The first five atom37 places (N, CA, C, CB, O) and aatype in JSON, in Angstrom:
{
  "aatype": [12, 13, 2, 9, 6, 11, 15, 9, 6, 16, 10, 11, 11, 10, 11, 6, 19, 3, 0, 3, 18, 13, 19, 9, 15, 8, 9, 3, 1, 19, 10, 2, 11, 3, 6, 10, 3, 0, 10, 9, 6, 11, 2, 9, 15, 2, 9, 6, 3, 2, 9, 6, 9, 9, 10, 6, 10, 10, 6, 5, 14, 8, 16, 1, 6, 7, 10, 10, 5, 2, 10, 19, 9, 10, 2, 3, 10, 14, 10, 2, 13, 16, 5, 18, 18, 9, 18, 13, 15, 15, 19, 15, 0, 13, 10, 15, 18, 10, 1, 3, 11, 11, 10, 9, 3, 18, 15, 9, 6, 2, 7, 6, 12, 18, 13, 18, 1, 11, 14, 19],
  "atom_mask": [
    [1, 1, 1, 1, 1],
    [1, 1, 1, 1, 1],
    [1, 1, 1, 1, 1],
    [1, 1, 1, 1, 1],
    [1, 1, 1, 1, 1],
    [1, 1, 1, 1, 1],
    [1, 1, 1, 1, 1],
    [1, 1, 1, 1, 1],
    [1, 1, 1, 1, 1],
    [1, 1, 1, 1, 1],
    [1, 1, 1, 1, 1],
    [1, 1, 1, 1, 1],
    [1, 1, 1, 1, 1],
    [1, 1, 1, 1, 1],
    [1, 1, 1, 1, 1],
    [1, 1, 1, 1, 1],
    [1, 1, 1, 1, 1],
    [1, 1, 1, 1, 1],
    [1, 1, 1, 1, 1],
    [1, 1, 1, 1, 1],
    [1, 1, 1, 1, 1],
    [1, 1, 1, 1, 1],
    [1, 1, 1, 1, 1],
    [1, 1, 1, 1, 1],
    [1, 1, 1, 1, 1],
    [1, 1, 1, 1, 1],
    [1, 1, 1, 1, 1],
    [1, 1, 1, 1, 1],
    [1, 1, 1, 1, 1],
    [1, 1, 1, 1, 1],
    [1, 1, 1, 1, 1],
    [1, 1, 1, 1, 1],
    [1, 1, 1, 1, 1],
    [1, 1, 1, 1, 1],
    [1, 1, 1, 1, 1],
    [1, 1, 1, 1, 1],
    [1, 1, 1, 1, 1],
    [1, 1, 1, 1, 1],
    [1, 1, 1, 1, 1],
    [1, 1, 1, 1, 1],
    [1, 1, 1, 1, 1],
    [1, 1, 1, 1, 1],
    [1, 1, 1, 1, 1],
    [1, 1, 1, 1, 1],
    [1, 1, 1, 1, 1],
    [1, 1, 1, 1, 1],
    [1, 1, 1, 1, 1],
    [1, 1, 1, 1, 1],
    [1, 1, 1, 1, 1],
    [1, 1, 1, 1, 1],
    [1, 1, 1, 1, 1],
    [1, 1, 1, 1, 1],
    [1, 1, 1, 1, 1],
    [1, 1, 1, 1, 1],
    [1, 1, 1, 1, 1],
    [1, 1, 1, 1, 1],
    [1, 1, 1, 1, 1],
    [1, 1, 1, 1, 1],
    [1, 1, 1, 1, 1],
    [1, 1, 1, 1, 1],
    [1, 1, 1, 1, 1],
    [1, 1, 1, 1, 1],
    [1, 1, 1, 1, 1],
    [1, 1, 1, 1, 1],
    [1, 1, 1, 1, 1],
    [1, 1, 1, 0, 1],
    [1, 1, 1, 1, 1],
    [1, 1, 1, 1, 1],
    [1, 1, 1, 1, 1],
    [1, 1, 1, 1, 1],
    [1, 1, 1, 1, 1],
    [1, 1, 1, 1, 1],
    [1, 1, 1, 1, 1],
    [1, 1, 1, 1, 1],
    [1, 1, 1, 1, 1],
    [1, 1, 1, 1, 1],
    [1, 1, 1, 1, 1],
    [1, 1, 1, 1, 1],
    [1, 1, 1, 1, 1],
    [1, 1, 1, 1, 1],
    [1, 1, 1, 1, 1],
    [1, 1, 1, 1, 1],
    [1, 1, 1, 1, 1],
    [1, 1, 1, 1, 1],
    [1, 1, 1, 1, 1],
    [1, 1, 1, 1, 1],
    [1, 1, 1, 1, 1],
    [1, 1, 1, 1, 1],
    [1, 1, 1, 1, 1],
    [1, 1, 1, 1, 1],
    [1, 1, 1, 1, 1],
    [1, 1, 1, 1, 1],
    [1, 1, 1, 1, 1],
    [1, 1, 1, 1, 1],
    [1, 1, 1, 1, 1],
    [1, 1, 1, 1, 1],
    [1, 1, 1, 1, 1],
    [1, 1, 1, 1, 1],
    [1, 1, 1, 1, 1],
    [1, 1, 1, 1, 1],
    [1, 1, 1, 1, 1],
    [1, 1, 1, 1, 1],
    [1, 1, 1, 1, 1],
    [1, 1, 1, 1, 1],
    [1, 1, 1, 1, 1],
    [1, 1, 1, 1, 1],
    [1, 1, 1, 1, 1],
    [1, 1, 1, 1, 1],
    [1, 1, 1, 1, 1],
    [1, 1, 1, 1, 1],
    [1, 1, 1, 0, 1],
    [1, 1, 1, 1, 1],
    [1, 1, 1, 1, 1],
    [1, 1, 1, 1, 1],
    [1, 1, 1, 1, 1],
    [1, 1, 1, 1, 1],
    [1, 1, 1, 1, 1],
    [1, 1, 1, 1, 1],
    [1, 1, 1, 1, 1],
    [1, 1, 1, 1, 1]
  ],
  "atom_positions": [
    [[-10.86, 16.84, -14.2], [-11.94, 16.95, -15.15], [-13.06, 17.75, -14.49], [-12.44, 15.56, -15.61], [-13.45, 17.5, -13.35]],
    [[-13.56, 18.71, -15.24], [-14.59, 19.57, -14.68], [-15.9, 19.49, -15.47], [-14.11, 21.0, -14.64], [-16.96, 19.83, -14.94]],
    [[-15.83, 19.05, -16.73], [-17.03, 18.89, -17.54], [-16.81, 17.68, -18.44], [-17.34, 20.2, -18.38], [-16.08, 17.75, -19.43]],
    [[-17.43, 16.59, -18.1], [-17.2, 15.32, -18.8], [-17.63, 15.4, -20.26], [-17.95, 14.18, -18.11], [-16.91, 14.96, -21.15]],
    [[-18.8, 15.97, -20.5], [-19.31, 16.09, -21.87], [-18.33, 16.87, -22.75], [-20.69, 16.79, -21.87], [-18.01, 16.45, -23.86]],
    [[-17.87, 18.01, -22.25], [-16.92, 18.85, -23.01], [-15.58, 18.15, -23.18], [-16.72, 20.21, -22.32], [-14.94, 18.28, -24.22]],
    [[-15.15, 17.41, -22.17], [-13.89, 16.68, -22.28], [-13.96, 15.65, -23.39], [-13.55, 16.01, -20.95], [-13.02, 15.52, -24.18]],
    [[-15.05, 14.91, -23.46], [-15.22, 13.9, -24.51], [-15.26, 14.57, -25.88], [-16.51, 13.07, -24.27], [-14.62, 14.11, -26.82]],
    [[-16.02, 15.67, -25.99], [-16.1, 16.41, -27.26], [-14.72, 16.9, -27.69], [-17.06, 17.61, -27.13], [-14.35, 16.77, -28.86]],
    [[-13.96, 17.44, -26.76], [-12.62, 17.95, -27.07], [-11.71, 16.83, -27.54], [-12.0, 18.64, -25.85], [-10.98, 16.99, -28.52]],
    [[-11.75, 15.7, -26.85], [-10.91, 14.57, -27.26], [-11.26, 14.11, -28.67], [-11.06, 13.41, -26.27], [-10.36, 13.81, -29.46]],
    [[-12.53, 14.04, -28.98], [-12.95, 13.62, -30.33], [-12.53, 14.64, -31.39], [-14.47, 13.41, -30.38], [-12.15, 14.25, -32.49]],
    [[-12.6, 15.92, -31.06], [-12.17, 16.95, -32.01], [-10.67, 16.9, -32.25], [-12.57, 18.34, -31.5], [-10.21, 17.14, -33.36]],
    [[-9.91, 16.58, -31.21], [-8.46, 16.48, -31.36], [-8.07, 15.4, -32.36], [-7.81, 16.2, -30.01], [-7.06, 15.53, -33.05]],
    [[-8.86, 14.35, -32.43], [-8.58, 13.27, -33.4], [-8.7, 13.76, -34.83], [-9.53, 12.09, -33.17], [-8.12, 13.17, -35.75]],
    [[-9.47, 14.84, -35.03], [-9.69, 15.37, -36.37], [-8.63, 16.38, -36.81], [-11.05, 16.01, -36.44], [-8.61, 16.79, -37.97]],
    [[-7.76, 16.78, -35.9], [-6.73, 17.77, -36.23], [-5.75, 17.14, -37.21], [-6.0, 18.28, -34.95], [-5.22, 16.05, -36.97]],
    [[-5.51, 17.85, -38.3], [-4.61, 17.36, -39.34], [-3.21, 17.96, -39.12], [-5.15, 17.72, -40.75], [-2.92, 19.07, -39.58]],
    [[-2.38, 17.22, -38.42], [-1.0, 17.65, -38.16], [-0.16, 16.4, -37.97], [-0.91, 18.6, -36.91], [-0.67, 15.32, -37.67]],
    [[1.13, 16.57, -38.16], [2.04, 15.44, -38.0], [2.53, 15.27, -36.57], [3.22, 15.59, -38.93], [2.79, 14.16, -36.12]],
    [[2.66, 16.41, -35.85], [3.21, 16.39, -34.5], [2.39, 17.26, -33.58], [4.67, 16.85, -34.5], [1.75, 18.22, -34.0]],
    [[2.41, 16.89, -32.28], [1.61, 17.59, -31.29], [2.42, 17.82, -30.03], [0.33, 16.79, -30.96], [3.16, 16.94, -29.58]],
    [[2.29, 19.01, -29.47], [2.94, 19.37, -28.22], [1.84, 19.44, -27.15], [3.73, 20.73, -28.33], [0.94, 20.27, -27.21]],
    [[1.96, 18.55, -26.19], [0.99, 18.48, -25.09], [1.66, 19.08, -23.86], [0.5, 16.98, -24.82], [2.79, 18.73, -23.53]],
    [[0.98, 19.98, -23.19], [1.61, 20.73, -22.1], [2.1, 19.85, -20.94], [0.65, 21.74, -21.57], [3.08, 20.2, -20.3]],
    [[1.45, 18.74, -20.66], [1.84, 17.93, -19.51], [2.64, 16.68, -19.9], [0.62, 17.52, -18.74], [2.73, 15.73, -19.12]],
    [[3.21, 16.68, -21.11], [4.06, 15.58, -21.56], [5.41, 16.2, -21.94], [3.41, 14.8, -22.77], [5.46, 17.29, -22.51]],
    [[6.48, 15.49, -21.64], [7.81, 16.05, -21.84], [8.41, 15.77, -23.22], [8.73, 15.52, -20.8], [9.62, 15.89, -23.4]],
    [[7.57, 15.39, -24.17], [8.07, 15.17, -25.53], [6.97, 15.46, -26.55], [8.59, 13.71, -25.7], [5.8, 15.61, -26.19]],
    [[7.37, 15.54, -27.8], [6.43, 15.79, -28.9], [5.84, 14.44, -29.32], [7.13, 16.51, -30.11], [6.55, 13.44, -29.4]],
    [[4.54, 14.44, -29.6], [3.87, 13.22, -30.04], [3.57, 13.27, -31.53], [2.58, 13.0, -29.25], [3.29, 14.34, -32.07]],
    [[3.63, 12.12, -32.18], [3.19, 12.08, -33.56], [1.69, 11.76, -33.58], [3.99, 11.02, -34.38], [1.1, 11.51, -32.52]],
    [[1.08, 11.76, -34.74], [-0.37, 11.59, -34.87], [-0.83, 10.25, -34.28], [-0.78, 11.68, -36.34], [-1.84, 10.2, -33.58]],
    [[-0.1, 9.18, -34.56], [-0.49, 7.87, -34.03], [-0.43, 7.84, -32.5], [0.42, 6.78, -34.6], [-1.3, 7.28, -31.85]],
    [[0.61, 8.46, -31.94], [0.74, 8.51, -30.49], [-0.39, 9.34, -29.87], [2.1, 9.09, -30.09], [-0.93, 8.98, -28.82]],
    [[-0.72, 10.44, -30.52], [-1.82, 11.28, -30.02], [-3.13, 10.51, -30.07], [-1.93, 12.58, -30.84], [-3.9, 10.52, -29.1]],
    [[-3.39, 9.84, -31.18], [-4.63, 9.07, -31.3], [-4.72, 7.99, -30.22], [-4.73, 8.43, -32.7], [-5.79, 7.76, -29.66]],
    [[-3.6, 7.32, -29.93], [-3.58, 6.3, -28.88], [-3.85, 6.93, -27.51], [-2.21, 5.56, -28.88], [-4.57, 6.36, -26.69]],
    [[-3.27, 8.09, -27.27], [-3.49, 8.79, -26.01], [-4.94, 9.24, -25.87], [-2.55, 10.0, -25.9], [-5.52, 9.15, -24.79]],
    [[-5.52, 9.71, -26.95], [-6.93, 10.12, -26.94], [-7.81, 8.92, -26.62], [-7.34, 10.74, -28.3], [-8.71, 9.01, -25.78]],
    [[-7.56, 7.8, -27.28], [-8.35, 6.59, -27.02], [-8.2, 6.13, -25.57], [-7.93, 5.46, -27.97], [-9.17, 5.7, -24.95]],
    [[-7.0, 6.23, -25.04], [-6.76, 5.86, -23.65], [-7.56, 6.76, -22.71], [-5.25, 5.93, -23.31], [-8.13, 6.28, -21.73]],
    [[-7.61, 8.06, -23.0], [-8.36, 9.0, -22.17], [-9.86, 8.76, -22.26], [-8.04, 10.43, -22.58], [-10.56, 8.79, -21.25]],
    [[-10.36, 8.51, -23.46], [-11.79, 8.21, -23.62], [-12.14, 6.92, -22.89], [-12.17, 8.09, -25.13], [-13.16, 6.84, -22.21]],
    [[-11.29, 5.92, -23.02], [-11.51, 4.65, -22.33], [-11.5, 4.86, -20.82], [-10.44, 3.63, -22.74], [-12.3, 4.25, -20.11]],
    [[-10.61, 5.7, -20.33], [-10.52, 5.99, -18.9], [-11.82, 6.64, -18.41], [-9.32, 6.9, -18.61], [-12.33, 6.29, -17.35]],
    [[-12.34, 7.57, -19.18], [-13.61, 8.22, -18.83], [-14.73, 7.17, -18.79], [-13.96, 9.34, -19.85], [-15.51, 7.13, -17.84]],
    [[-14.8, 6.34, -19.81], [-15.84, 5.31, -19.87], [-15.71, 4.32, -18.71], [-15.76, 4.56, -21.2], [-16.72, 3.91, -18.13]],
    [[-14.47, 3.95, -18.38], [-14.24, 3.03, -17.25], [-14.71, 3.65, -15.94], [-12.76, 2.66, -17.15], [-15.34, 2.98, -15.12]],
    [[-14.41, 4.93, -15.76], [-14.83, 5.61, -14.53], [-16.34, 5.73, -14.45], [-14.19, 6.99, -14.45], [-16.92, 5.61, -13.37]],
    [[-16.98, 5.96, -15.58], [-18.44, 6.0, -15.6], [-19.01, 4.66, -15.13], [-18.96, 6.36, -17.01], [-19.92, 4.62, -14.31]],
    [[-18.48, 3.57, -15.66], [-18.96, 2.23, -15.29], [-18.71, 1.95, -13.81], [-18.28, 1.16, -16.15], [-19.58, 1.4, -13.13]],
    [[-17.54, 2.31, -13.32], [-17.23, 2.09, -11.9], [-18.18, 2.89, -11.03], [-15.76, 2.47, -11.59], [-18.7, 2.37, -10.04]],
    [[-18.4, 4.14, -11.37], [-19.29, 4.99, -10.58], [-20.71, 4.44, -10.61], [-19.28, 6.43, -11.11], [-21.37, 4.39, -9.57]],
    [[-21.18, 4.03, -11.77], [-22.52, 3.46, -11.86], [-22.64, 2.19, -11.01], [-22.88, 3.14, -13.32], [-23.67, 1.97, -10.36]],
    [[-21.6, 1.37, -11.01], [-21.61, 0.17, -10.17], [-21.67, 0.54, -8.7], [-20.36, -0.69, -10.44], [-22.46, -0.02, -7.94]],
    [[-20.84, 1.49, -8.29], [-20.82, 1.92, -6.89], [-22.17, 2.5, -6.47], [-19.71, 2.95, -6.66], [-22.6, 2.35, -5.33]],
    [[-22.83, 3.17, -7.42], [-24.09, 3.82, -7.09], [-25.28, 2.87, -7.14], [-24.33, 4.97, -8.03], [-26.43, 3.31, -7.1]],
    [[-25.02, 1.58, -7.24], [-26.09, 0.6, -7.01], [-26.58, 0.74, -5.57], [-25.6, -0.87, -7.3], [-27.72, 0.43, -5.25]],
    [[-25.67, 1.22, -4.71], [-26.0, 1.57, -3.33], [-25.82, 3.08, -3.21], [-25.11, 0.79, -2.29], [-24.86, 3.61, -3.76]],
    [[-26.69, 3.78, -2.51], [-26.55, 5.24, -2.38], [-25.23, 5.63, -1.71], [-27.73, 5.8, -1.58], [-24.78, 4.99, -0.76]],
    [[-24.63, 6.69, -2.23], [-23.38, 7.23, -1.68], [-23.44, 8.75, -1.69], [-22.14, 6.73, -2.48], [-24.04, 9.35, -2.59]],
    [[-22.83, 9.35, -0.7], [-22.58, 10.79, -0.78], [-21.41, 10.98, -1.74], [-22.26, 11.4, 0.65], [-20.73, 10.03, -2.12]],
    [[-21.2, 12.22, -2.13], [-20.07, 12.51, -3.0], [-18.76, 12.13, -2.3], [-20.06, 14.01, -3.4], [-17.85, 11.58, -2.93]],
    [[-18.67, 12.42, -1.01], [-17.47, 12.09, -0.25], [-17.27, 10.57, -0.16], [-17.55, 12.69, 1.16], [-16.15, 10.08, -0.29]],
    [[-18.37, 9.84, 0.05], [-18.28, 8.39, 0.11], [-17.88, 7.79, -1.22], [0.0, 0.0, 0.0], [-17.11, 6.83, -1.28]],
    [[-18.4, 8.36, -2.28], [-18.05, 7.9, -3.62], [-16.57, 8.15, -3.89], [-18.92, 8.61, -4.69], [-15.87, 7.28, -4.41]],
    [[-16.09, 9.34, -3.53], [-14.66, 9.65, -3.71], [-13.81, 8.67, -2.91], [-14.36, 11.1, -3.28], [-12.8, 8.17, -3.41]],
    [[-14.19, 8.4, -1.68], [-13.44, 7.48, -0.84], [-13.32, 6.12, -1.54], [-14.12, 7.32, 0.54], [-12.23, 5.54, -1.59]],
    [[-14.42, 5.61, -2.07], [-14.39, 4.32, -2.76], [-13.5, 4.36, -3.99], [-15.8, 3.91, -3.17], [-12.75, 3.42, -4.24]],
    [[-13.57, 5.44, -4.76], [-12.74, 5.56, -5.96], [-11.26, 5.63, -5.62], [-13.15, 6.79, -6.78], [-10.43, 5.04, -6.31]],
    [[-10.92, 6.35, -4.56], [-9.52, 6.44, -4.12], [-9.0, 5.06, -3.74], [-9.38, 7.43, -2.92], [-7.9, 4.67, -4.12]],
    [[-9.8, 4.33, -2.99], [-9.39, 3.0, -2.54], [-9.3, 2.03, -3.72], [-10.37, 2.46, -1.48], [-8.31, 1.31, -3.86]],
    [[-10.35, 1.99, -4.56], [-10.36, 1.07, -5.7], [-9.21, 1.3, -6.67], [-11.67, 1.19, -6.44], [-8.65, 0.35, -7.22]],
    [[-8.87, 2.57, -6.88], [-7.83, 2.91, -7.86], [-6.47, 3.17, -7.23], [-8.25, 4.12, -8.65], [-5.52, 3.53, -7.93]],
    [[-6.38, 3.0, -5.92], [-5.13, 3.23, -5.19], [-4.52, 4.58, -5.58], [-4.13, 2.09, -5.47], [-3.34, 4.67, -5.91]],
    [[-5.37, 5.62, -5.53], [-4.94, 6.95, -5.96], [-4.1, 7.62, -4.88], [-6.16, 7.82, -6.29], [-4.41, 7.52, -3.69]],
    [[-3.03, 8.3, -5.29], [-2.26, 9.07, -4.31], [-3.13, 10.21, -3.79], [-0.93, 9.63, -4.94], [-3.96, 10.75, -4.53]],
    [[-2.95, 10.57, -2.54], [-3.84, 11.55, -1.96], [-3.08, 12.51, -1.05], [-4.95, 10.87, -1.2], [-2.36, 12.11, -0.15]],
    [[-3.28, 13.79, -1.32], [-2.85, 14.85, -0.42], [-3.94, 15.92, -0.47], [-1.41, 15.43, -0.81], [-4.96, 15.72, -1.13]],
    [[-3.73, 17.02, 0.19], [-4.75, 18.06, 0.29], [-5.21, 18.52, -1.09], [-4.21, 19.25, 1.08], [-6.41, 18.57, -1.36]],
    [[-4.27, 18.85, -1.96], [-4.6, 19.36, -3.3], [-5.26, 18.3, -4.15], [-3.36, 19.87, -4.0], [-6.27, 18.56, -4.8]],
    [[-4.71, 17.09, -4.15], [-5.27, 16.02, -4.96], [-6.69, 15.68, -4.52], [-4.39, 14.78, -4.89], [-7.54, 15.38, -5.36]],
    [[-6.95, 15.73, -3.22], [-8.29, 15.44, -2.72], [-9.31, 16.36, -3.38], [-8.35, 15.59, -1.19], [-10.36, 15.91, -3.84]],
    [[-9.01, 17.66, -3.43], [-9.96, 18.6, -3.99], [-10.04, 18.53, -5.51], [-9.6, 20.0, -3.56], [-11.08, 18.83, -6.09]],
    [[-8.96, 18.15, -6.16], [-9.02, 17.93, -7.61], [-9.91, 16.71, -7.91], [-7.59, 17.72, -8.2], [-10.78, 16.78, -8.78]],
    [[-9.69, 15.61, -7.18], [-10.52, 14.41, -7.36], [-11.97, 14.73, -7.02], [-10.0, 13.25, -6.48], [-12.89, 14.27, -7.7]],
    [[-12.18, 15.51, -5.95], [-13.54, 15.87, -5.52], [-14.27, 16.62, -6.63], [-13.48, 16.74, -4.24], [-15.45, 16.36, -6.88]],
    [[-13.57, 17.54, -7.31], [-14.16, 18.26, -8.44], [-14.48, 17.32, -9.59], [-13.22, 19.37, -8.91], [-15.52, 17.44, -10.24]],
    [[-13.59, 16.38, -9.83], [-13.83, 15.41, -10.92], [-15.03, 14.53, -10.61], [-12.58, 14.54, -11.15], [-15.84, 14.25, -11.49]],
    [[-15.15, 14.08, -9.37], [-16.31, 13.27, -8.98], [-17.58, 14.09, -9.19], [-16.2, 12.81, -7.49], [-18.59, 13.57, -9.68]],
    [[-17.54, 15.36, -8.83], [-18.7, 16.24, -9.05], [-19.05, 16.31, -10.53], [-18.41, 17.66, -8.5], [-20.22, 16.29, -10.89]],
    [[-18.03, 16.41, -11.38], [-18.26, 16.47, -12.82], [-18.9, 15.19, -13.33], [-16.94, 16.73, -13.57], [-19.83, 15.23, -14.14]],
    [[-18.42, 14.04, -12.85], [-19.01, 12.77, -13.27], [-20.46, 12.67, -12.79], [-18.19, 11.59, -12.72], [-21.32, 12.21, -13.53]],
    [[-20.72, 13.08, -11.57], [-22.09, 13.03, -11.05], [-23.02, 13.94, -11.85], [-22.12, 13.42, -9.57], [-24.15, 13.55, -12.16]],
    [[-22.56, 15.12, -12.18], [-23.37, 16.03, -13.0], [-23.65, 15.43, -14.37], [-22.67, 17.39, -13.16], [-24.78, 15.48, -14.86]],
    [[-22.62, 14.86, -14.99], [-22.76, 14.23, -16.3], [-23.78, 13.09, -16.25], [-21.39, 13.7, -16.8], [-24.67, 13.0, -17.1]],
    [[-23.65, 12.22, -15.25], [-24.54, 11.07, -15.14], [-25.97, 11.49, -14.83], [-24.04, 10.11, -14.07], [-26.92, 10.85, -15.28]],
    [[-26.13, 12.55, -14.07], [-27.48, 13.06, -13.8], [-28.07, 13.68, -15.06], [-27.45, 14.1, -12.64], [-29.24, 13.47, -15.36]],
    [[-27.26, 14.45, -15.8], [-27.73, 15.03, -17.07], [-28.18, 13.94, -18.04], [-26.63, 15.89, -17.71], [-29.12, 14.12, -18.81]],
    [[-27.49, 12.81, -18.01], [-27.83, 11.67, -18.88], [-28.97, 10.83, -18.3], [-26.59, 10.79, -19.09], [-29.37, 9.82, -18.88]],
    [[-29.49, 11.26, -17.15], [-30.61, 10.59, -16.47], [-30.29, 9.15, -16.06], [-31.83, 10.59, -17.37], [-31.17, 8.29, -16.03]],
    [[-29.01, 8.91, -15.74], [-28.59, 7.58, -15.3], [-28.57, 7.46, -13.78], [-27.22, 7.27, -15.85], [-28.62, 6.36, -13.24]],
    [[-28.5, 8.61, -13.1], [-28.52, 8.6, -11.64], [-29.5, 9.65, -11.15], [-27.1, 8.87, -11.06], [-29.95, 10.52, -11.89]],
    [[-29.82, 9.54, -9.88], [-30.66, 10.54, -9.23], [-30.09, 10.78, -7.84], [-32.16, 10.1, -9.16], [-29.05, 10.21, -7.49]],
    [[-30.75, 11.6, -7.05], [-30.25, 11.9, -5.72], [-31.41, 12.05, -4.75], [-29.4, 13.18, -5.75], [-32.57, 12.22, -5.13]],
    [[-31.06, 11.98, -3.49], [-32.0, 12.3, -2.42], [-31.22, 13.01, -1.33], [-32.72, 11.01, -1.86], [-30.01, 12.83, -1.18]],
    [[-31.92, 13.82, -0.56], [-31.28, 14.54, 0.54], [-31.89, 14.03, 1.84], [-31.46, 16.09, 0.4], [-33.1, 14.06, 2.04]],
    [[-31.0, 13.55, 2.7], [-31.43, 13.01, 3.99], [-30.55, 13.57, 5.09], [-31.38, 11.45, 3.98], [-29.32, 13.47, 5.03]],
    [[-31.18, 14.16, 6.08], [-30.45, 14.72, 7.22], [-29.31, 15.64, 6.79], [-29.9, 13.61, 8.08], [-28.22, 15.61, 7.36]],
    [[-29.57, 16.46, 5.79], [-28.59, 17.43, 5.34], [-27.49, 16.89, 4.46], [0.0, 0.0, 0.0], [-26.55, 17.61, 4.12]],
    [[-27.57, 15.61, 4.08], [-26.57, 15.02, 3.18], [-27.23, 14.61, 1.88], [-25.87, 13.81, 3.85], [-28.35, 14.11, 1.87]],
    [[-26.5, 14.83, 0.78], [-27.01, 14.43, -0.53], [-26.45, 13.06, -0.88], [-26.63, 15.47, -1.61], [-25.24, 12.83, -0.85]],
    [[-27.36, 12.14, -1.21], [-26.99, 10.8, -1.62], [-27.33, 10.61, -3.08], [-27.7, 9.74, -0.75], [-28.41, 10.99, -3.54]],
    [[-26.4, 10.02, -3.81], [-26.59, 9.73, -5.23], [-26.8, 8.24, -5.38], [-25.39, 10.22, -6.09], [-26.23, 7.44, -4.63]],
    [[-27.62, 7.85, -6.36], [-27.86, 6.45, -6.6], [-28.2, 6.25, -8.08], [-29.0, 5.91, -5.69], [-28.67, 7.15, -8.77]],
    [[-27.94, 5.03, -8.53], [-28.24, 4.67, -9.92], [-29.74, 4.49, -10.09], [-27.48, 3.39, -10.33], [-30.4, 3.86, -9.26]],
    [[-30.27, 5.03, -11.17], [-31.68, 4.83, -11.47], [-31.89, 3.4, -11.94], [-32.17, 5.85, -12.54], [-31.02, 2.82, -12.6]],
    [[-33.03, 2.83, -11.6], [-33.33, 1.48, -12.11], [-33.4, 1.5, -13.64], [-34.67, 0.95, -11.51], [-33.89, 2.46, -14.24]],
    [[-32.92, 0.45, -14.24], [-32.91, 0.36, -15.71], [-34.22, -0.19, -16.2], [-31.77, -0.52, -16.2], [-34.41, -0.34, -17.41]]
  ]
}
């Protein structure tokens, strides 16, 4: 994920597509409308869950790398060189989204950027 806002918008627009069947590039079969709607809801829920987890983690300041480390451990994510950088980009997208929504802020200390949840 590279832009959380656009991803959510795209998922919601897909629900409005009037078709009986859908071909998704990363799935090995054709989906019907009900299956697509369920998949869309699962993806939106996944985004929302990750937002909540990140906000919880940012009750304490974390660098982007520290946040990624926590997410990898919490979600038992498989990790190799390529996956690390894909996850790293996704964490960046979530941080940008949450900052745009004014839910988090940052500080720079000793050349490192720390993100934290804004007080409610």
